[in-house]
C-alpha positions, 0 to 999 in steps of 0.5 A: 436850550437856555431858560431864564426863570424869574421869581419874586414879583408881586404887590407891595405898598409904596416904600416897601421892598421886593427881591427879584431872582432870576436863574439861568439853566440849560447848556450854558458854558459861561454868562457874561453880563446879566441885568434887569430891565422893566417895561411899564404900560405904554413905555419902552423897555428900559435898563434898570441895573446890570452886573458883569461876571466880575461884579461891576454894576450900573444902575438907572439914575431913577433907582440908584440908592434904592435898588441893588443888583447882585449875582451868584455865578456858581448858581447862574443866578442874578438878584434885584433887591428893590427898596423904597419902592415908588408907584413909578417903579411898577412894571413888568421886570425882565431878566437878561443874560449874555451867555455862551452855549456849546454852539453859540453866543446869545442874549436870553430873556426871562418871561417877565415878572409883574411888580405892582406898587400901591399908593 
């Protein structure tokens, strides 16, 4: 069984920073892409940032220059450093990983962590 456990969400003022972490655990042979998505009330889940096992990254236009995604492959962990936060960044943030276990390839999701940005 595979688990993605997120941490680091919370309440921050506009212009502040937060760092999200997501650790994958279980019978994992390898992890390809990892990423962060977010979903605000009444909106669809959207990709915020992604990173391949080789370190290539991509970002939503709305967060470019403010957010940085990184990962430590040896720890099966991905991070999202969020700076200059805006009220429109408030959402539940979900970690995602495309991974391979001994028996299958699957797309795993974390349980989500709330980010609230006050004005």
